[in-house]
Every structure is written in C-alpha cells, then in structure tokens.
Residue, then its C-alpha position, 0 to 999 in steps of 0.5 A: m703719855t709725855r704730852t698728857y703729863l706736859l698738859f697736866a703740868l701746864f694746867s697745874i702751873f696755871i691753877f696755882t699761879g691764878c690762885n696765888d694772884t687771887s690770894t694776893t689781890t684778896l689780901y690787899k682788899p681788907k675786909v670791912t671792919g666795925k672799928k671807926v678809923d680816926f683821922l688824927g690818931d690813925v691816918k695822919p701818922i701814916l700820911d706824915k711818915r710815908c706821904v708828906s715828904c713828897h706831898s707838901c709843896y706848892n708843886s706836889p705831884c698833882q698838887a695833892k698835899y697830904s700835910s693836913f686833912e684840908g689838903v687831902d680833901r682838896g684832892a688833885s689837879k691836872e694844872m702844873v704849878y711851875d711850867s717854864t714854857r708857860l707864857f702867861a701867869a696861871d691862877p694860884s692854888r695855895l692851900f688855905i689861901d686861894a680857896q677856903n672849902t671843898f666847893e671852892w676847890r671843885e670850882k677850881d677844877f680840883y677833884s677828889v682822890t678819896q672818893s670811889l671812882n665807880p659809885l657802884s663799887v662795893e669797896n672804895d676804888s678811889i685814886m688814892g686806894q688804887m695807887l696804894r694797892d698797885k704798890m702793895l702788889n708790886p712792892e719791890y719795883v723802884a726802877e725808872y724813878d725820876p721825879e724831876n723829869d717824870t711827866l706825872i699823869c693825874p687821873s681823875n676818873e675811872a677810864e683815866m685810872r685804867k689808862y694810867l695803870k696800863k701806861k705806867p705799870k707798877h708806878g704805885m704810891p709811895y712812888g720810888f719808895p718801899a710799899l706801906q706796911k700791911k697794917e698801914y695799908k689796911t688802916l688807910m683802906h678802912w678809912l677810905d671805905q668809911g668815907a675818908r672823914g677828917p677830924t671831928q669839930t672838937q679836934q679841929n677846934k683844938l688844932t686851929n684855935p690858939s691857946p690862952k697864952a698864945l692868944k694873949e701874945m697875939r692880941k699884943w702884937e696885933h695891937f702894935l701892927n694895926q695902930k693907925d698912925a703913919k709911922h706904925t702903919m709903914t713899920a707894920r708894912y715893912l715887917y709883914e713884907h719880911y715875915f710873910l714866910a715865917h712860922i712865928n713862935f710866941k715864946a709863951a706858947p712854945k709848941e704852937f706856930y703862926e703865920l702873919l696875914r692880911s685880913r679884911t676883918a679885925a679880931p675877934h672876928d674870923i680871918d677873911i684873908i686877902p689872897t694877894l700873890r705877893p706880900f707887897d701887892d695892893p690889898e685893894t681895900e682901904k681898911f685891912y688888918y694884920r692877923f695871926r693864924r695858927i698853922h696846923s699842917t704837918l711841919v716840914h723842914k723846907t717850910h719851917i722857917v721859925t722866928e720867935f716873938d716875945d716882949a723883948k722882940l717887941a721892945r726891940l722893934n719899937q726901939l728900931f722903928i718907932q722911937p727914932k726920928w724918920l728921914e721924912t715925915p712919916h706918911r703912907m706909901t702907895y701900892d703902885a707896882d713901880i713903888s711897892t716892888n722896890p723896897f728902897l723906894a717904898f721904905a725910903q722914909i724909914p732910917v737906913r740904920s733901922r732897916y739895916q739893923f733889923l736885917l742883922d738882928n734877923n740874919h738867920y731868918i732872912l737867910m732861910t727865906f732865900i734858901r728854903g720855901p714852899v716850892c720843890r723846884g727851887q731853880i724855877a722859883l729863883n728865875v722869876i725873882n724880880d731883881h732891883 
C-alpha cells in the first residue's frame, strides 16, 4: 500500500510539474493577433527602454545595434570589433557608414536576428525571439553576470542556437537585467511574427529629412564649408576634423541633431558618404563636399556630444579663420599620412591664435570628445591613439 501511494505521489508530481512547464511555455508563445504592430509606436519604445543601453556601441554584443531599425535589420556578426590580441586591422563595420542596406551587410557576413531560424516553424523562432523567451522562462536568474569578460557566443543558425542555450542556460535577454514585462514581450513577439517590419516610407522620411528651418541653416553652413578658395578649404578641413564626432544642433531647429560628413555629392543630391576610417584620411577623390546628415537613431548619453550652430557661431568662425592674415599664403595641404596625422604640420599655416582660441571657445565639446564616444571599452580605444 505504501509503495502504491509513493508511486501515485511521484506520478502526480510529474503530471502537475509537466502541466506547469507546458503552461509556462505556452504563456510565452503569444497567440496570433490581427492587430498590426507599429515599429515606431509599439516596438522602438521597448527597445529604447530595455535594449539600447547595451546595444548602442560599436562593440555592442554581437555588434547588434538596436538604436534604429537599420541596426535591428542589419543583425549580428561573429567578428569582434575590439580584439587586443589581433595583429592586423579588421574591416570596419560602422552602421550608416560602411554599408548602406541589408544586402551590403549580408555581404559583410552580418545575419538576421529577427528572421525565423527554421523556415518551417509556425511561429517566429528567431535569435531575438529565443533570447527573449529564455529570459521570460528564467526571469530571476542574474548570476554570472560579467559583461566585460564574458565571451559572447553569437549563434547564427538553429544548431548554434541550441548549442548556445545548452552551454549558457538561463542567459537570455536582457542579459543580467530583469525580464521584459509580459505586455512588452508579447508586443515584440507579435512584431516578429508579423515579419519584423520597420517604419513606413512616410515615417522614415519624417525621421531622416530635415525640417525647413534646419534645411535653411544647413545650406548656409554648407555654403561656408564648401567654398573653393584655399583659405575656406583649409578652414573647413580643420573644422571637420574637430566636429566629426559632434551631434550638431541648429538653434533654429532645437529638437534635431546632425552629423557632419564628407560626401562625393553636393546638395541637393543624396549623400554619397566617403567612409574613411579617420577624419584626416585621404578621401581619394579630388572633389568632395561637406554635408549634414540628420541623426535619427536613439540618442544615448555616451555618444551625444552636442555643439550648437547659429549665425553667431558662423560669424565667430569667420572672425577667427577667414578675416586674419595667415602665417603663410593659404594653400591646400596633402593628405599624406606623415602630414595629415599631425595637426601641427597639417594646419601650420593657420594662425596659432585662431586655432588656440577655437579650442578655448569649444572647450566643453573638445573635452567631451576625449571622455565620451561610440565605444564601450574605452581603454582599448585609448591605447590605439597615435600621440604626437
């Protein structure tokens, strides 16, 4: 009799435990909904709140950047951005710079994190979906959280995903943080099931196009930077090499931010970016133009290095660089590496007082470019600076 009761108890535990596991699994496989999930209205706020804090650097885990749809669509990579043991330089993979569309990123071996790994699966079993689901099933697990030293495995197919979950159980996303709320999770899973679509064309245009007020200011500044005489040319080069990290705000359009780029095309044509590694690298074309591109990614503190442009700033630059007599007859300098990497040689013709006063005028911005930037492991980035 005792043995019978023991078997019955064990069987009951098995049944109820199994039912509990099944219900938990079912709970986190949301039923199909007819409601269309909007990326900007429904998905992006969740990514901004729960994902972007880690996935917004050059060296985000697996290079997955979730601060814009373009980053989500680009997906992940197995390549390490920073590797202190690497002897040779790796090809850069800067979002919006080194490739311009999904096809070009796939050519660079980036793979989707939103597409189902098994095309026959009824529900979306993408990398993102499985990572989120694993966290939902293990919401309290935060042990072994060591993001600086943890070797990140970047699964790219179904077999690698199974291996990852087996080798690193309970390492779902958000890694080391609380799980998503059930509503947030269901929203993302519905979005994945619906094809993980991005903004509509109308929404994208609103995100990326400048407002009329900003456009007016942009044209004013582009005219100043792209004048062809040597004095303006060298002044523009000097300014670009200091402002290339800036989030530029035209005071006339206070809620918009822009980056200064070199382009093969002039306005009003679309920007054809010259993707050099450094701002002082040779653009390898005789004609290029300084252009402003609107920033539509989520603004994060570590890269939001703001400087303001207005008529007073433009007048000040004219006063510092254009009006004074230069130390030498203004002339264009080569981009030869021995010259361009040393600003004391490249800009020797510009009056010392002008350069010094520019740095004083912009001291807070200049300081921020040393303290902040688009990397998560600052020490590695610091060690590769060329000192003169």
